[in-house]
Biopython code that builds the backbone (N, CA, C, O; Angstrom):
import numpy as np
from Bio.PDB.StructureBuilder import StructureBuilder

atoms = [
    (1, "MET", "N", (0.805, -1.282, -0.082)),
    (1, "MET", "CA", (0.078, 0.118, 0.063)),
    (1, "MET", "C", (1.041, 1.303, 0.077)),
    (1, "MET", "O", (0.801, 2.315, -0.582)),
    (2, "ARG", "N", (2.019, 1.183, 0.755)),
    (2, "ARG", "CA", (2.933, 2.338, 0.666)),
    (2, "ARG", "C", (3.342, 2.892, -0.637)),
    (2, "ARG", "O", (3.534, 4.088, -0.859)),
    (3, "GLY", "N", (3.463, 1.884, -1.517)),
    (3, "GLY", "CA", (4.160, 2.257, -2.756)),
    (3, "GLY", "C", (3.120, 3.110, -3.511)),
    (3, "GLY", "O", (3.563, 3.786, -4.440)),
    (4, "HIS", "N", (1.744, 3.179, -3.232)),
    (4, "HIS", "CA", (0.857, 3.823, -3.972)),
    (4, "HIS", "C", (0.648, 5.294, -3.253)),
    (4, "HIS", "O", (0.033, 6.161, -3.874)),
    (5, "VAL", "N", (1.090, 5.522, -2.132)),
    (5, "VAL", "CA", (0.859, 6.686, -1.457)),
    (5, "VAL", "C", (1.575, 7.922, -1.969)),
    (5, "VAL", "O", (1.136, 9.055, -2.169)),
    (6, "VAL", "N", (2.952, 7.345, -2.151)),
    (6, "VAL", "CA", (3.871, 8.685, -2.682)),
    (6, "VAL", "C", (3.548, 8.975, -3.930)),
    (6, "VAL", "O", (3.584, 10.182, -4.168)),
    (7, "PRO", "N", (3.228, 8.251, -4.860)),
    (7, "PRO", "CA", (2.764, 8.939, -6.181)),
    (7, "PRO", "C", (1.525, 9.728, -6.209)),
    (7, "PRO", "O", (1.291, 10.562, -7.084)),
    (8, "ALA", "N", (0.636, 9.414, -5.110)),
    (8, "ALA", "CA", (-0.686, 10.055, -5.064)),
    (8, "ALA", "C", (-0.351, 11.350, -4.425)),
    (8, "ALA", "O", (-0.898, 12.335, -4.920)),
    (9, "VAL", "N", (0.437, 11.535, -3.428)),
    (9, "VAL", "CA", (0.905, 12.769, -2.849)),
    (9, "VAL", "C", (1.664, 13.720, -3.764)),
    (9, "VAL", "O", (1.480, 14.937, -3.798)),
    (10, "VAL", "N", (2.541, 13.034, -4.506)),
    (10, "VAL", "CA", (3.573, 13.848, -5.427)),
    (10, "VAL", "C", (2.719, 14.386, -6.411)),
    (10, "VAL", "O", (2.954, 15.556, -6.714)),
    (11, "LEU", "N", (1.751, 13.801, -7.005)),
    (11, "LEU", "CA", (0.861, 14.295, -8.069)),
    (11, "LEU", "C", (-0.316, 15.033, -7.565)),
    (11, "LEU", "O", (-0.969, 15.760, -8.314)),
    (12, "GLY", "N", (-0.626, 14.857, -6.231)),
    (12, "GLY", "CA", (-1.920, 15.410, -5.660)),
    (12, "GLY", "C", (-1.619, 16.815, -5.171)),
    (12, "GLY", "O", (-2.572, 17.586, -5.057)),
    (13, "VAL", "N", (-0.402, 17.227, -4.872)),
    (13, "VAL", "CA", (-0.080, 18.469, -4.447)),
    (13, "VAL", "C", (-0.235, 19.447, -5.504)),
    (13, "VAL", "O", (-0.970, 20.383, -5.190)),
    (14, "PRO", "N", (0.276, 19.489, -6.718)),
    (14, "PRO", "CA", (0.165, 20.340, -7.812)),
    (14, "PRO", "C", (-1.307, 20.454, -8.218)),
    (14, "PRO", "O", (-1.855, 21.531, -8.451)),
    (15, "LEU", "N", (-1.958, 19.145, -8.290)),
    (15, "LEU", "CA", (-3.435, 19.251, -8.543)),
    (15, "LEU", "C", (-4.238, 20.084, -7.701)),
    (15, "LEU", "O", (-4.906, 21.010, -8.161)),
    (16, "VAL", "N", (-4.192, 19.742, -6.288)),
    (16, "VAL", "CA", (-4.806, 20.636, -5.323)),
    (16, "VAL", "C", (-4.382, 22.234, -5.636)),
    (16, "VAL", "O", (-5.259, 23.079, -5.816)),
    (17, "ALA", "N", (-3.140, 22.520, -5.678)),
    (17, "ALA", "CA", (-2.671, 23.775, -5.736)),
    (17, "ALA", "C", (-3.440, 24.664, -6.926)),
    (17, "ALA", "O", (-3.958, 25.777, -6.831)),
    (18, "MET", "N", (-3.326, 23.746, -8.117)),
    (18, "MET", "CA", (-4.155, 24.460, -9.359)),
    (18, "MET", "C", (-5.472, 24.596, -9.209)),
    (18, "MET", "O", (-6.096, 25.539, -9.694)),
    (19, "LEU", "N", (-6.045, 23.572, -8.459)),
    (19, "LEU", "CA", (-7.676, 23.661, -8.469)),
    (19, "LEU", "C", (-7.934, 24.718, -7.354)),
    (19, "LEU", "O", (-8.982, 25.361, -7.414)),
    (20, "ALA", "N", (-7.140, 24.922, -6.444)),
    (20, "ALA", "CA", (-7.663, 25.940, -5.335)),
    (20, "ALA", "C", (-7.092, 27.249, -5.736)),
    (20, "ALA", "O", (-7.101, 28.144, -4.891)),
    (21, "THR", "N", (-6.604, 27.478, -6.897)),
    (21, "THR", "CA", (-6.231, 28.893, -7.302)),
    (21, "THR", "C", (-7.391, 29.937, -7.199)),
    (21, "THR", "O", (-7.066, 31.055, -6.800)),
    (22, "GLN", "N", (-8.660, 29.720, -7.498)),
    (22, "GLN", "CA", (-9.630, 30.572, -7.399)),
    (22, "GLN", "C", (-10.181, 30.895, -6.013)),
    (22, "GLN", "O", (-10.978, 31.821, -5.860)),
    (23, "TRP", "N", (-9.786, 30.187, -5.073)),
    (23, "TRP", "CA", (-10.229, 30.517, -3.694)),
    (23, "TRP", "C", (-8.959, 31.012, -2.845)),
    (23, "TRP", "O", (-9.085, 31.423, -1.691)),
    (24, "LEU", "N", (-7.737, 30.938, -3.505)),
    (24, "LEU", "CA", (-6.904, 31.478, -2.603)),
    (24, "LEU", "C", (-6.726, 33.126, -2.752)),
    (24, "LEU", "O", (-6.443, 33.629, -3.839)),
    (25, "PRO", "N", (-6.894, 33.806, -1.708)),
    (25, "PRO", "CA", (-6.695, 35.350, -1.784)),
    (25, "PRO", "C", (-5.658, 36.025, -2.302)),
    (25, "PRO", "O", (-5.738, 37.042, -2.992)),
    (26, "PHE", "N", (-4.517, 35.366, -1.914)),
    (26, "PHE", "CA", (-3.189, 36.027, -2.328)),
    (26, "PHE", "C", (-2.882, 35.641, -3.792)),
    (26, "PHE", "O", (-1.953, 36.231, -4.343)),
    (27, "VAL", "N", (-3.489, 34.821, -4.387)),
    (27, "VAL", "CA", (-3.522, 34.420, -5.899)),
    (27, "VAL", "C", (-4.457, 35.161, -6.676)),
    (27, "VAL", "O", (-4.175, 35.808, -7.684)),
    (28, "ASN", "N", (-5.713, 35.024, -6.101)),
    (28, "ASN", "CA", (-6.918, 35.538, -6.915)),
    (28, "ASN", "C", (-7.236, 36.840, -6.589)),
    (28, "ASN", "O", (-8.098, 37.076, -5.741)),
    (29, "GLY", "N", (-6.576, 37.799, -7.226)),
    (29, "GLY", "CA", (-6.910, 39.296, -6.708)),
    (29, "GLY", "C", (-5.981, 40.227, -7.716)),
    (29, "GLY", "O", (-5.306, 39.746, -8.626)),
    (30, "PRO", "N", (-6.051, 41.501, -7.436)),
    (30, "PRO", "CA", (-5.300, 42.302, -8.414)),
    (30, "PRO", "C", (-3.919, 42.629, -7.969)),
    (30, "PRO", "O", (-3.528, 43.772, -7.733)),
    (31, "HIS", "N", (-3.108, 41.393, -7.859)),
    (31, "HIS", "CA", (-1.795, 41.432, -7.487)),
    (31, "HIS", "C", (-1.094, 41.206, -8.683)),
    (31, "HIS", "O", (-1.565, 40.632, -9.665)),
    (32, "VAL", "N", (0.235, 41.748, -8.570)),
    (32, "VAL", "CA", (1.254, 41.570, -9.754)),
    (32, "VAL", "C", (2.548, 40.971, -9.139)),
    (32, "VAL", "O", (3.108, 41.444, -8.150)),
    (33, "TRP", "N", (2.977, 39.836, -9.857)),
    (33, "TRP", "CA", (4.193, 39.199, -9.342)),
    (33, "TRP", "C", (5.009, 39.144, -10.486)),
    (33, "TRP", "O", (4.574, 38.641, -11.522)),
    (34, "PHE", "N", (6.282, 39.665, -10.404)),
    (34, "PHE", "CA", (7.276, 39.778, -11.526)),
    (34, "PHE", "C", (6.567, 40.360, -12.748)),
    (34, "PHE", "O", (6.687, 39.772, -13.823)),
    (35, "GLY", "N", (5.869, 41.427, -12.661)),
    (35, "GLY", "CA", (5.137, 42.019, -13.588)),
    (35, "GLY", "C", (4.008, 41.411, -14.419)),
    (35, "GLY", "O", (3.571, 41.829, -15.492)),
    (36, "LEU", "N", (3.584, 40.249, -13.656)),
    (36, "LEU", "CA", (2.596, 39.492, -14.438)),
    (36, "LEU", "C", (1.359, 39.254, -13.226)),
    (36, "LEU", "O", (1.553, 39.285, -12.011)),
    (37, "PRO", "N", (0.152, 39.030, -13.867)),
    (37, "PRO", "CA", (-0.925, 38.779, -12.900)),
    (37, "PRO", "C", (-0.552, 37.630, -12.100)),
    (37, "PRO", "O", (0.033, 36.684, -12.628)),
    (38, "SER", "N", (-0.864, 37.638, -10.788)),
    (38, "SER", "CA", (-0.544, 36.655, -9.860)),
    (38, "SER", "C", (-1.160, 35.277, -10.290)),
    (38, "SER", "O", (-0.486, 34.278, -10.037)),
    (39, "MET", "N", (-2.265, 35.134, -10.858)),
    (39, "MET", "CA", (-2.849, 33.836, -11.231)),
    (39, "MET", "C", (-2.226, 33.380, -12.331)),
    (39, "MET", "O", (-2.113, 32.161, -12.456)),
    (40, "PHE", "N", (-1.779, 34.134, -13.191)),
    (40, "PHE", "CA", (-0.797, 33.580, -14.236)),
    (40, "PHE", "C", (0.401, 32.819, -13.956)),
    (40, "PHE", "O", (0.694, 31.717, -14.419)),
    (41, "VAL", "N", (1.199, 33.681, -12.976)),
    (41, "VAL", "CA", (2.506, 33.142, -12.413)),
    (41, "VAL", "C", (2.134, 31.957, -11.631)),
    (41, "VAL", "O", (2.853, 30.970, -11.780)),
    (42, "TRP", "N", (1.099, 31.874, -10.793)),
    (42, "TRP", "CA", (0.813, 30.821, -9.815)),
    (42, "TRP", "C", (0.515, 29.524, -10.820)),
    (42, "TRP", "O", (1.074, 28.450, -10.597)),
    (43, "THR", "N", (-0.220, 29.659, -11.718)),
    (43, "THR", "CA", (-0.561, 28.564, -12.718)),
    (43, "THR", "C", (0.667, 28.041, -13.471)),
    (43, "THR", "O", (0.786, 26.841, -13.716)),
    (44, "ALA", "N", (1.613, 28.984, -13.849)),
    (44, "ALA", "CA", (2.738, 28.674, -14.727)),
    (44, "ALA", "C", (3.669, 27.926, -13.892)),
    (44, "ALA", "O", (4.257, 26.948, -14.353)),
    (45, "VAL", "N", (3.871, 28.390, -12.482)),
    (45, "VAL", "CA", (4.864, 27.609, -11.752)),
    (45, "VAL", "C", (4.377, 26.213, -11.514)),
    (45, "VAL", "O", (5.097, 25.251, -11.782)),
    (46, "TRP", "N", (3.047, 26.062, -10.964)),
    (46, "TRP", "CA", (2.547, 24.511, -10.791)),
    (46, "TRP", "C", (2.529, 23.749, -11.979)),
    (46, "TRP", "O", (2.804, 22.550, -11.924)),
    (47, "SER", "N", (2.185, 24.399, -13.252)),
    (47, "SER", "CA", (2.273, 23.625, -14.404)),
    (47, "SER", "C", (3.734, 23.173, -14.642)),
    (47, "SER", "O", (3.968, 22.066, -15.127)),
    (48, "THR", "N", (4.643, 23.975, -14.321)),
    (48, "THR", "CA", (6.253, 23.621, -14.658)),
    (48, "THR", "C", (6.485, 22.526, -13.638)),
    (48, "THR", "O", (7.130, 21.549, -14.019)),
    (49, "LEU", "N", (6.023, 22.563, -12.330)),
    (49, "LEU", "CA", (6.456, 21.493, -11.392)),
    (49, "LEU", "C", (5.635, 20.170, -11.594)),
    (49, "LEU", "O", (5.843, 19.197, -10.869)),
    (50, "VAL", "N", (4.793, 20.157, -12.493)),
    (50, "VAL", "CA", (4.046, 18.807, -12.764)),
    (50, "VAL", "C", (4.963, 17.909, -13.578)),
    (50, "VAL", "O", (4.823, 16.691, -13.474)),
    (51, "THR", "N", (5.886, 18.416, -14.378)),
    (51, "THR", "CA", (6.937, 17.735, -15.061)),
    (51, "THR", "C", (7.900, 16.788, -14.262)),
    (51, "THR", "O", (8.053, 15.588, -14.491)),
    (52, "PRO", "N", (8.544, 17.550, -13.252)),
    (52, "PRO", "CA", (9.276, 16.740, -12.399)),
    (52, "PRO", "C", (8.611, 15.800, -11.566)),
    (52, "PRO", "O", (9.137, 14.708, -11.352)),
    (53, "ALA", "N", (7.374, 16.143, -11.011)),
    (53, "ALA", "CA", (6.696, 15.111, -10.425)),
    (53, "ALA", "C", (6.240, 13.983, -11.198)),
    (53, "ALA", "O", (6.175, 12.908, -10.603)),
    (54, "LEU", "N", (5.950, 14.023, -12.273)),
    (54, "LEU", "CA", (5.632, 12.977, -13.116)),
    (54, "LEU", "C", (6.955, 12.154, -13.481)),
    (54, "LEU", "O", (6.974, 10.928, -13.373)),
    (55, "ALA", "N", (7.926, 12.800, -13.865)),
    (55, "ALA", "CA", (9.190, 12.041, -13.852)),
    (55, "ALA", "C", (9.557, 11.224, -12.617)),
    (55, "ALA", "O", (10.061, 10.104, -12.708)),
    (56, "LEU", "N", (9.270, 11.865, -11.385)),
    (56, "LEU", "CA", (9.704, 11.193, -10.262)),
    (56, "LEU", "C", (8.706, 9.733, -10.104)),
    (56, "LEU", "O", (9.169, 8.639, -9.783)),
    (57, "VAL", "N", (7.486, 9.960, -10.357)),
    (57, "VAL", "CA", (6.662, 8.784, -10.387)),
    (57, "VAL", "C", (6.969, 7.847, -11.251)),
    (57, "VAL", "O", (7.022, 6.672, -10.886)),
    (58, "GLU", "N", (7.204, 8.195, -12.456)),
    (58, "GLU", "CA", (7.790, 7.192, -13.626)),
    (58, "GLU", "C", (9.049, 6.611, -13.082)),
    (58, "GLU", "O", (9.139, 5.397, -13.264)),
    (59, "ARG", "N", (10.037, 7.174, -12.463)),
    (59, "ARG", "CA", (11.206, 6.497, -12.080)),
    (59, "ARG", "C", (11.108, 5.480, -11.146)),
    (59, "ARG", "O", (11.838, 4.492, -11.065)),
    (60, "ARG", "N", (9.904, 5.857, -10.249)),
    (60, "ARG", "CA", (9.750, 5.002, -8.968)),
    (60, "ARG", "C", (8.861, 3.765, -9.533)),
    (60, "ARG", "O", (8.899, 2.672, -8.967)),
    (61, "ARG", "N", (8.063, 3.997, -10.676)),
    (61, "ARG", "CA", (7.534, 2.546, -11.361)),
    (61, "ARG", "C", (8.303, 1.796, -11.954)),
    (61, "ARG", "O", (8.213, 0.572, -11.865)),
    (62, "GLU", "N", (9.320, 2.491, -12.763)),
    (62, "GLU", "CA", (10.282, 1.664, -13.450)),
    (62, "GLU", "C", (11.237, 0.768, -12.439)),
    (62, "GLU", "O", (11.620, -0.348, -12.791)),
    (63, "ARG", "N", (11.522, 1.224, -11.412)),
    (63, "ARG", "CA", (12.312, 0.420, -10.438)),
    (63, "ARG", "C", (11.555, -0.945, -9.978)),
    (63, "ARG", "O", (12.139, -1.966, -9.613)),
    (64, "ARG", "N", (10.331, -0.795, -10.054)),
    (64, "ARG", "CA", (9.512, -2.211, -9.544)),
    (64, "ARG", "C", (9.452, -2.848, -10.839)),
    (64, "ARG", "O", (8.918, -3.951, -10.961)),
]
sb = StructureBuilder()
sb.init_structure("model")
sb.init_model(0)
sb.init_chain("A")
sb.init_seg("    ")
for serial, (resi, resn, name, xyz) in enumerate(atoms, 1):
    if name == "N":
        sb.init_residue(resn, " ", resi, " ")
    sb.init_atom(name, np.array(xyz, "f"), 0.0, 1.0, " ", f" {name:<3s}", serial, name[0])
structure = sb.get_structure()
């Protein structure tokens, strides 16, 4: 059972972060981060972090 928990957590964190975007007040507002709307930066960062998360899950799967 433990073997399935780690991939679920690794892939669940970016998923929850992206789905919660609209309810997070520090993201969903008239804020600017790095000269861009905060929601755009938030989504771009979490979208970029999905790739290493998927690579980690794939490596763990190949070891078995």
